[in-house]
C-alpha beads as a LAMMPS data file, in Angstrom:
LAMMPS data file: protein, C-alpha beads

347 atoms
346 bonds

1 atom types
1 bond types

-500.0 500.0 xlo xhi
-500.0 500.0 ylo yhi
-500.0 500.0 zlo zhi

Masses

1 110.0

Atoms # bond

1 1 1 -190.429 -409.222 -95.674
2 1 1 -192.299 -406.777 -98.269
3 1 1 -191.310 -409.193 -101.077
4 1 1 -192.499 -411.945 -98.860
5 1 1 -195.769 -410.166 -98.320
6 1 1 -196.448 -409.727 -101.995
7 1 1 -195.899 -412.796 -103.111
8 1 1 -196.528 -415.097 -99.952
9 1 1 -196.535 -418.799 -99.773
10 1 1 -199.280 -421.245 -100.088
11 1 1 -199.341 -422.000 -96.244
12 1 1 -199.783 -418.345 -95.547
13 1 1 -202.840 -417.661 -98.037
14 1 1 -205.649 -418.190 -96.172
15 1 1 -207.545 -420.103 -99.074
16 1 1 -204.629 -422.735 -99.287
17 1 1 -206.200 -425.410 -97.533
18 1 1 -209.001 -425.061 -99.961
19 1 1 -207.293 -425.105 -103.124
20 1 1 -207.109 -428.133 -105.393
21 1 1 -203.792 -429.939 -105.617
22 1 1 -202.451 -428.437 -108.965
23 1 1 -200.287 -431.749 -109.381
24 1 1 -202.501 -433.285 -111.976
25 1 1 -202.596 -430.425 -114.118
26 1 1 -198.572 -429.701 -113.733
27 1 1 -198.258 -433.581 -115.050
28 1 1 -200.536 -432.783 -118.087
29 1 1 -198.248 -429.675 -118.845
30 1 1 -195.218 -431.949 -119.627
31 1 1 -197.294 -434.993 -120.981
32 1 1 -196.316 -433.897 -124.643
33 1 1 -192.494 -434.423 -123.665
34 1 1 -192.652 -437.760 -121.955
35 1 1 -194.230 -439.076 -125.116
36 1 1 -191.451 -437.662 -127.200
37 1 1 -188.971 -439.111 -124.694
38 1 1 -190.296 -442.528 -125.393
39 1 1 -190.539 -442.053 -129.126
40 1 1 -186.873 -440.808 -129.242
41 1 1 -185.821 -443.854 -127.290
42 1 1 -187.688 -446.246 -129.563
43 1 1 -186.172 -444.338 -132.714
44 1 1 -182.774 -444.518 -131.259
45 1 1 -182.908 -448.336 -130.393
46 1 1 -182.064 -447.665 -126.777
47 1 1 -184.428 -450.474 -125.511
48 1 1 -182.899 -453.120 -128.302
49 1 1 -179.495 -452.256 -127.326
50 1 1 -180.169 -452.528 -123.235
51 1 1 -181.977 -455.946 -123.872
52 1 1 -178.717 -457.608 -124.073
53 1 1 -177.841 -456.367 -120.554
54 1 1 -176.556 -453.191 -118.365
55 1 1 -174.467 -450.787 -120.264
56 1 1 -172.539 -447.543 -119.180
57 1 1 -173.744 -444.544 -120.775
58 1 1 -170.423 -443.759 -122.671
59 1 1 -170.592 -447.162 -124.191
60 1 1 -174.220 -446.795 -125.174
61 1 1 -173.729 -443.622 -126.809
62 1 1 -170.954 -445.054 -129.103
63 1 1 -173.141 -447.684 -130.146
64 1 1 -175.807 -445.680 -130.804
65 1 1 -173.993 -443.042 -132.299
66 1 1 -175.233 -440.510 -130.016
67 1 1 -173.610 -437.421 -127.852
68 1 1 -172.966 -438.959 -124.456
69 1 1 -174.096 -435.999 -122.304
70 1 1 -177.255 -435.728 -124.082
71 1 1 -177.881 -439.120 -124.178
72 1 1 -177.334 -439.439 -120.244
73 1 1 -180.028 -436.768 -120.262
74 1 1 -182.403 -438.974 -122.158
75 1 1 -181.776 -441.933 -119.918
76 1 1 -182.273 -440.056 -116.766
77 1 1 -185.795 -439.005 -118.088
78 1 1 -186.196 -442.838 -119.116
79 1 1 -185.512 -443.649 -115.627
80 1 1 -188.243 -441.332 -114.362
81 1 1 -190.617 -442.688 -116.664
82 1 1 -189.707 -446.275 -114.991
83 1 1 -188.354 -447.512 -118.230
84 1 1 -184.356 -447.933 -117.445
85 1 1 -182.812 -448.307 -114.176
86 1 1 -179.166 -448.107 -112.679
87 1 1 -176.841 -445.044 -113.467
88 1 1 -174.225 -443.571 -116.098
89 1 1 -171.431 -445.299 -114.516
90 1 1 -172.579 -448.689 -113.299
91 1 1 -174.719 -449.196 -116.265
92 1 1 -178.170 -448.715 -117.539
93 1 1 -180.696 -451.757 -117.696
94 1 1 -184.197 -452.145 -118.585
95 1 1 -187.081 -452.344 -116.061
96 1 1 -189.436 -455.187 -116.166
97 1 1 -192.033 -452.688 -117.802
98 1 1 -189.690 -451.900 -120.662
99 1 1 -188.302 -455.476 -120.973
100 1 1 -191.709 -456.768 -121.593
101 1 1 -193.199 -454.371 -123.956
102 1 1 -190.229 -452.503 -125.950
103 1 1 -188.024 -454.812 -126.755
104 1 1 -188.417 -455.668 -130.729
105 1 1 -189.136 -459.170 -131.273
106 1 1 -190.541 -460.306 -127.727
107 1 1 -193.711 -461.469 -127.436
108 1 1 -194.961 -458.526 -125.720
109 1 1 -193.348 -455.986 -128.279
110 1 1 -195.672 -452.883 -128.612
111 1 1 -193.116 -450.686 -130.063
112 1 1 -194.672 -450.641 -133.773
113 1 1 -198.164 -449.364 -132.099
114 1 1 -196.174 -446.629 -129.922
115 1 1 -194.424 -445.597 -133.084
116 1 1 -197.680 -445.390 -135.139
117 1 1 -199.352 -443.336 -132.312
118 1 1 -196.392 -440.945 -132.007
119 1 1 -196.419 -440.444 -135.508
120 1 1 -199.655 -438.502 -135.073
121 1 1 -197.935 -435.723 -133.448
122 1 1 -198.754 -433.178 -136.322
123 1 1 -202.342 -434.097 -136.477
124 1 1 -202.801 -433.413 -132.305
125 1 1 -200.871 -430.246 -133.191
126 1 1 -203.713 -429.046 -135.321
127 1 1 -206.227 -429.815 -132.464
128 1 1 -207.183 -426.256 -131.734
129 1 1 -208.182 -425.535 -135.468
130 1 1 -210.316 -428.930 -135.641
131 1 1 -212.284 -427.707 -132.592
132 1 1 -212.838 -424.527 -134.097
133 1 1 -213.810 -425.279 -137.485
134 1 1 -214.748 -429.088 -137.368
135 1 1 -212.178 -429.663 -140.023
136 1 1 -211.111 -433.233 -139.650
137 1 1 -208.009 -435.334 -140.132
138 1 1 -207.278 -437.608 -142.808
139 1 1 -204.065 -439.482 -141.655
140 1 1 -206.155 -442.806 -141.141
141 1 1 -208.274 -443.111 -144.362
142 1 1 -210.685 -445.663 -145.888
143 1 1 -210.253 -449.266 -144.877
144 1 1 -208.350 -450.478 -147.868
145 1 1 -205.414 -448.058 -146.731
146 1 1 -205.137 -450.245 -143.347
147 1 1 -201.822 -451.552 -144.679
148 1 1 -200.153 -448.175 -144.370
149 1 1 -200.413 -448.175 -140.863
150 1 1 -199.708 -451.578 -139.498
151 1 1 -199.007 -450.565 -135.996
152 1 1 -202.192 -449.181 -135.558
153 1 1 -204.054 -452.051 -137.025
154 1 1 -201.694 -455.067 -136.072
155 1 1 -199.412 -454.008 -133.632
156 1 1 -201.147 -454.201 -130.199
157 1 1 -201.591 -457.969 -130.510
158 1 1 -200.080 -458.818 -126.783
159 1 1 -202.996 -456.435 -125.606
160 1 1 -205.639 -457.403 -127.845
161 1 1 -205.136 -461.331 -127.936
162 1 1 -206.278 -461.898 -123.970
163 1 1 -209.254 -459.502 -124.913
164 1 1 -210.198 -461.311 -127.886
165 1 1 -209.950 -464.749 -125.821
166 1 1 -211.988 -463.590 -122.991
167 1 1 -214.659 -462.083 -125.141
168 1 1 -215.164 -465.424 -127.093
169 1 1 -215.048 -467.293 -123.913
170 1 1 -217.874 -465.185 -122.612
171 1 1 -220.037 -465.119 -125.592
172 1 1 -219.910 -469.057 -125.810
173 1 1 -219.497 -469.197 -129.519
174 1 1 -219.445 -472.763 -129.901
175 1 1 -219.300 -474.453 -132.485
176 1 1 -217.741 -471.442 -134.424
177 1 1 -217.739 -473.638 -137.771
178 1 1 -216.625 -471.889 -140.852
179 1 1 -215.021 -468.604 -139.751
180 1 1 -214.503 -465.324 -141.724
181 1 1 -211.974 -463.075 -139.695
182 1 1 -213.094 -460.198 -142.147
183 1 1 -210.742 -457.594 -140.676
184 1 1 -208.073 -459.967 -139.403
185 1 1 -205.519 -457.370 -138.236
186 1 1 -203.048 -459.243 -135.900
187 1 1 -205.267 -462.171 -136.049
188 1 1 -206.377 -462.422 -132.650
189 1 1 -210.223 -462.966 -132.889
190 1 1 -209.741 -465.827 -135.600
191 1 1 -207.022 -467.351 -133.171
192 1 1 -209.493 -467.155 -130.139
193 1 1 -212.198 -468.588 -131.961
194 1 1 -209.832 -471.688 -133.552
195 1 1 -208.544 -472.359 -129.648
196 1 1 -212.391 -472.199 -128.391
197 1 1 -213.468 -474.741 -131.245
198 1 1 -210.962 -477.476 -132.029
199 1 1 -213.230 -478.070 -135.250
200 1 1 -213.145 -474.447 -136.495
201 1 1 -211.905 -473.764 -139.774
202 1 1 -210.725 -469.831 -140.393
203 1 1 -210.436 -467.467 -143.066
204 1 1 -208.237 -464.517 -142.235
205 1 1 -209.118 -461.585 -144.544
206 1 1 -207.102 -458.571 -144.874
207 1 1 -204.993 -455.989 -146.902
208 1 1 -201.846 -458.011 -147.773
209 1 1 -199.493 -456.187 -145.105
210 1 1 -201.705 -456.856 -142.158
211 1 1 -202.346 -460.166 -143.320
212 1 1 -198.622 -461.145 -142.920
213 1 1 -198.815 -460.024 -139.474
214 1 1 -201.798 -462.032 -138.811
215 1 1 -199.872 -465.317 -140.490
216 1 1 -196.801 -464.903 -138.181
217 1 1 -199.257 -464.912 -134.916
218 1 1 -200.931 -467.906 -136.235
219 1 1 -197.802 -469.899 -136.991
220 1 1 -197.029 -469.548 -132.916
221 1 1 -200.419 -470.418 -131.960
222 1 1 -200.414 -474.277 -131.719
223 1 1 -204.203 -474.108 -131.080
224 1 1 -204.799 -472.550 -134.294
225 1 1 -201.907 -473.259 -136.684
226 1 1 -203.090 -475.541 -139.475
227 1 1 -206.734 -474.514 -139.591
228 1 1 -206.154 -471.067 -141.176
229 1 1 -206.050 -469.846 -145.098
230 1 1 -205.360 -466.275 -145.606
231 1 1 -207.156 -464.537 -148.259
232 1 1 -205.848 -460.821 -149.151
233 1 1 -208.648 -458.103 -149.886
234 1 1 -208.917 -454.484 -150.339
235 1 1 -212.471 -453.957 -148.524
236 1 1 -213.949 -452.456 -151.658
237 1 1 -217.711 -452.415 -153.124
238 1 1 -216.975 -456.116 -154.311
239 1 1 -217.884 -459.002 -151.838
240 1 1 -214.801 -461.112 -151.381
241 1 1 -217.166 -464.458 -150.849
242 1 1 -220.257 -465.463 -151.861
243 1 1 -223.580 -465.175 -149.932
244 1 1 -224.206 -467.752 -147.141
245 1 1 -220.543 -469.263 -147.081
246 1 1 -219.736 -468.933 -143.370
247 1 1 -221.309 -469.836 -139.898
248 1 1 -219.427 -467.051 -138.224
249 1 1 -218.113 -463.675 -139.659
250 1 1 -215.889 -461.186 -137.197
251 1 1 -215.792 -457.393 -137.940
252 1 1 -213.486 -455.974 -135.381
253 1 1 -211.553 -452.691 -135.047
254 1 1 -212.736 -451.291 -138.016
255 1 1 -216.060 -449.388 -137.476
256 1 1 -214.363 -446.632 -135.517
257 1 1 -212.119 -445.566 -138.049
258 1 1 -214.234 -445.996 -141.099
259 1 1 -217.323 -443.711 -139.851
260 1 1 -221.186 -444.841 -139.626
261 1 1 -222.021 -444.982 -143.506
262 1 1 -218.867 -447.345 -144.333
263 1 1 -219.270 -449.306 -141.358
264 1 1 -223.048 -449.986 -142.405
265 1 1 -222.019 -451.028 -145.554
266 1 1 -219.201 -453.551 -144.301
267 1 1 -221.704 -454.645 -141.705
268 1 1 -224.076 -455.669 -144.633
269 1 1 -221.408 -457.523 -146.488
270 1 1 -220.533 -459.498 -143.578
271 1 1 -224.212 -460.311 -143.075
272 1 1 -224.684 -461.497 -146.478
273 1 1 -221.804 -463.756 -146.188
274 1 1 -223.316 -465.577 -143.432
275 1 1 -225.230 -468.593 -143.984
276 1 1 -229.036 -468.418 -142.257
277 1 1 -228.640 -469.003 -138.848
278 1 1 -225.105 -467.785 -138.589
279 1 1 -223.599 -465.179 -136.405
280 1 1 -221.926 -461.792 -136.894
281 1 1 -219.561 -461.005 -134.064
282 1 1 -218.886 -457.124 -134.416
283 1 1 -216.409 -455.818 -131.838
284 1 1 -214.906 -452.251 -131.227
285 1 1 -214.132 -449.583 -128.734
286 1 1 -217.507 -447.919 -128.484
287 1 1 -219.220 -445.082 -126.313
288 1 1 -219.942 -446.279 -122.543
289 1 1 -223.188 -446.782 -121.355
290 1 1 -224.539 -445.292 -118.254
291 1 1 -222.426 -446.077 -115.243
292 1 1 -219.805 -447.761 -117.443
293 1 1 -215.962 -447.567 -116.410
294 1 1 -214.282 -444.540 -116.364
295 1 1 -211.751 -445.451 -119.327
296 1 1 -210.157 -443.191 -121.841
297 1 1 -212.912 -443.253 -124.593
298 1 1 -212.977 -439.506 -124.838
299 1 1 -209.585 -439.278 -125.696
300 1 1 -209.819 -442.108 -127.936
301 1 1 -212.837 -440.260 -129.714
302 1 1 -210.993 -437.136 -129.956
303 1 1 -208.163 -438.911 -131.643
304 1 1 -210.439 -440.134 -134.371
305 1 1 -211.435 -436.574 -135.018
306 1 1 -207.915 -435.348 -135.571
307 1 1 -206.892 -438.738 -137.595
308 1 1 -209.764 -439.762 -139.570
309 1 1 -212.190 -438.135 -142.034
310 1 1 -215.225 -439.803 -140.719
311 1 1 -214.047 -441.893 -137.658
312 1 1 -215.453 -441.878 -134.168
313 1 1 -216.803 -444.077 -131.296
314 1 1 -220.341 -445.193 -131.939
315 1 1 -223.152 -445.930 -129.547
316 1 1 -223.781 -449.982 -129.292
317 1 1 -227.533 -448.943 -129.852
318 1 1 -226.468 -447.561 -133.203
319 1 1 -224.273 -450.570 -134.229
320 1 1 -227.008 -452.926 -133.102
321 1 1 -229.479 -451.049 -135.407
322 1 1 -227.275 -451.113 -138.429
323 1 1 -227.023 -454.886 -137.966
324 1 1 -231.002 -455.091 -137.642
325 1 1 -230.855 -453.223 -140.922
326 1 1 -228.712 -455.938 -142.425
327 1 1 -231.222 -458.709 -141.615
328 1 1 -229.561 -459.802 -138.494
329 1 1 -231.392 -460.385 -134.963
330 1 1 -228.901 -458.861 -132.383
331 1 1 -228.269 -460.952 -129.703
332 1 1 -225.263 -460.546 -127.082
333 1 1 -223.375 -457.762 -125.828
334 1 1 -220.142 -458.186 -123.955
335 1 1 -217.759 -455.676 -122.729
336 1 1 -214.087 -455.997 -121.671
337 1 1 -212.305 -453.084 -120.681
338 1 1 -212.505 -450.802 -123.799
339 1 1 -213.933 -453.458 -126.113
340 1 1 -217.595 -454.020 -126.431
341 1 1 -218.712 -456.969 -128.588
342 1 1 -222.378 -457.502 -130.197
343 1 1 -223.478 -460.445 -131.811
344 1 1 -226.447 -460.962 -134.518
345 1 1 -227.751 -463.735 -135.806
346 1 1 -228.815 -463.755 -139.724
347 1 1 -232.358 -464.703 -140.227

Bonds

1 1 1 2
2 1 2 3
3 1 3 4
4 1 4 5
5 1 5 6
6 1 6 7
7 1 7 8
8 1 8 9
9 1 9 10
10 1 10 11
11 1 11 12
12 1 12 13
13 1 13 14
14 1 14 15
15 1 15 16
16 1 16 17
17 1 17 18
18 1 18 19
19 1 19 20
20 1 20 21
21 1 21 22
22 1 22 23
23 1 23 24
24 1 24 25
25 1 25 26
26 1 26 27
27 1 27 28
28 1 28 29
29 1 29 30
30 1 30 31
31 1 31 32
32 1 32 33
33 1 33 34
34 1 34 35
35 1 35 36
36 1 36 37
37 1 37 38
38 1 38 39
39 1 39 40
40 1 40 41
41 1 41 42
42 1 42 43
43 1 43 44
44 1 44 45
45 1 45 46
46 1 46 47
47 1 47 48
48 1 48 49
49 1 49 50
50 1 50 51
51 1 51 52
52 1 52 53
53 1 53 54
54 1 54 55
55 1 55 56
56 1 56 57
57 1 57 58
58 1 58 59
59 1 59 60
60 1 60 61
61 1 61 62
62 1 62 63
63 1 63 64
64 1 64 65
65 1 65 66
66 1 66 67
67 1 67 68
68 1 68 69
69 1 69 70
70 1 70 71
71 1 71 72
72 1 72 73
73 1 73 74
74 1 74 75
75 1 75 76
76 1 76 77
77 1 77 78
78 1 78 79
79 1 79 80
80 1 80 81
81 1 81 82
82 1 82 83
83 1 83 84
84 1 84 85
85 1 85 86
86 1 86 87
87 1 87 88
88 1 88 89
89 1 89 90
90 1 90 91
91 1 91 92
92 1 92 93
93 1 93 94
94 1 94 95
95 1 95 96
96 1 96 97
97 1 97 98
98 1 98 99
99 1 99 100
100 1 100 101
101 1 101 102
102 1 102 103
103 1 103 104
104 1 104 105
105 1 105 106
106 1 106 107
107 1 107 108
108 1 108 109
109 1 109 110
110 1 110 111
111 1 111 112
112 1 112 113
113 1 113 114
114 1 114 115
115 1 115 116
116 1 116 117
117 1 117 118
118 1 118 119
119 1 119 120
120 1 120 121
121 1 121 122
122 1 122 123
123 1 123 124
124 1 124 125
125 1 125 126
126 1 126 127
127 1 127 128
128 1 128 129
129 1 129 130
130 1 130 131
131 1 131 132
132 1 132 133
133 1 133 134
134 1 134 135
135 1 135 136
136 1 136 137
137 1 137 138
138 1 138 139
139 1 139 140
140 1 140 141
141 1 141 142
142 1 142 143
143 1 143 144
144 1 144 145
145 1 145 146
146 1 146 147
147 1 147 148
148 1 148 149
149 1 149 150
150 1 150 151
151 1 151 152
152 1 152 153
153 1 153 154
154 1 154 155
155 1 155 156
156 1 156 157
157 1 157 158
158 1 158 159
159 1 159 160
160 1 160 161
161 1 161 162
162 1 162 163
163 1 163 164
164 1 164 165
165 1 165 166
166 1 166 167
167 1 167 168
168 1 168 169
169 1 169 170
170 1 170 171
171 1 171 172
172 1 172 173
173 1 173 174
174 1 174 175
175 1 175 176
176 1 176 177
177 1 177 178
178 1 178 179
179 1 179 180
180 1 180 181
181 1 181 182
182 1 182 183
183 1 183 184
184 1 184 185
185 1 185 186
186 1 186 187
187 1 187 188
188 1 188 189
189 1 189 190
190 1 190 191
191 1 191 192
192 1 192 193
193 1 193 194
194 1 194 195
195 1 195 196
196 1 196 197
197 1 197 198
198 1 198 199
199 1 199 200
200 1 200 201
201 1 201 202
202 1 202 203
203 1 203 204
204 1 204 205
205 1 205 206
206 1 206 207
207 1 207 208
208 1 208 209
209 1 209 210
210 1 210 211
211 1 211 212
212 1 212 213
213 1 213 214
214 1 214 215
215 1 215 216
216 1 216 217
217 1 217 218
218 1 218 219
219 1 219 220
220 1 220 221
221 1 221 222
222 1 222 223
223 1 223 224
224 1 224 225
225 1 225 226
226 1 226 227
227 1 227 228
228 1 228 229
229 1 229 230
230 1 230 231
231 1 231 232
232 1 232 233
233 1 233 234
234 1 234 235
235 1 235 236
236 1 236 237
237 1 237 238
238 1 238 239
239 1 239 240
240 1 240 241
241 1 241 242
242 1 242 243
243 1 243 244
244 1 244 245
245 1 245 246
246 1 246 247
247 1 247 248
248 1 248 249
249 1 249 250
250 1 250 251
251 1 251 252
252 1 252 253
253 1 253 254
254 1 254 255
255 1 255 256
256 1 256 257
257 1 257 258
258 1 258 259
259 1 259 260
260 1 260 261
261 1 261 262
262 1 262 263
263 1 263 264
264 1 264 265
265 1 265 266
266 1 266 267
267 1 267 268
268 1 268 269
269 1 269 270
270 1 270 271
271 1 271 272
272 1 272 273
273 1 273 274
274 1 274 275
275 1 275 276
276 1 276 277
277 1 277 278
278 1 278 279
279 1 279 280
280 1 280 281
281 1 281 282
282 1 282 283
283 1 283 284
284 1 284 285
285 1 285 286
286 1 286 287
287 1 287 288
288 1 288 289
289 1 289 290
290 1 290 291
291 1 291 292
292 1 292 293
293 1 293 294
294 1 294 295
295 1 295 296
296 1 296 297
297 1 297 298
298 1 298 299
299 1 299 300
300 1 300 301
301 1 301 302
302 1 302 303
303 1 303 304
304 1 304 305
305 1 305 306
306 1 306 307
307 1 307 308
308 1 308 309
309 1 309 310
310 1 310 311
311 1 311 312
312 1 312 313
313 1 313 314
314 1 314 315
315 1 315 316
316 1 316 317
317 1 317 318
318 1 318 319
319 1 319 320
320 1 320 321
321 1 321 322
322 1 322 323
323 1 323 324
324 1 324 325
325 1 325 326
326 1 326 327
327 1 327 328
328 1 328 329
329 1 329 330
330 1 330 331
331 1 331 332
332 1 332 333
333 1 333 334
334 1 334 335
335 1 335 336
336 1 336 337
337 1 337 338
338 1 338 339
339 1 339 340
340 1 340 341
341 1 341 342
342 1 342 343
343 1 343 344
344 1 344 345
345 1 345 346
346 1 346 347
């Protein structure tokens, strides 16, 4: 009885009813382990092998060259994460969530993107020092190095393409005319503009590795195929096309990685490549305005601290100011989920 009185239970404690539920805190405590479970399953090829149908643990362990007992524990953890179902005897199978997003080669495959994010593991381990000292990471460097991280800059097409299509529809950018997708990535913005305007002709520009990803997605889009050309570039100081070449220029998902100074330089180059009256579409994840939706922008901003030398989420007003400095008249602002798109018209 003395022991019970010393330690007690929550029910017996006079303040128990007023204590907040510790469940969310305990869930955070194991967040790193959940991420590592997913990463290990991707590395081992678990989702690839189960895409063909259910397999008992022993058979799966043999195919993957794993210890059966250890693999069973991993599979049980994946079941807790709703990524596999079944049991070790009758066989494991993919859940709809895993089948949609974690099987290589399928339209919704996000495996490369998850792998890229999980490769930031060591950078996040230095978060305490980064907060104490302000010393930033350098894993994701200048725009010309985008090709070193295809999973980051072109690996989320299944999620990015619907957002781009919705934003283009909201903005009503028709006719798009001659389009430059300056930071093409996986090609979603150029595809969206081509689908919205059957007369549009799109030039996709990016570092060579990413441009190949865009080319694959364009080839699978009947509404866009045949109206694209692909021009590799390095995002250096030399402007890739003459002044006044395009009716529409898109610069998407580059500014938050590059930092304010480099972003302003790139915006200025994009503005110069527009004809008078042409439109710049600048899209990125930005800071939310007052009353904005409670999405994980703060975590993304912290990620840019630990992974980039200059990156960070920008205020839309700062981006509009940079556009004005480059001779653009700010026009529309549209936000879909995490993505904010700004347009500006060249004077």
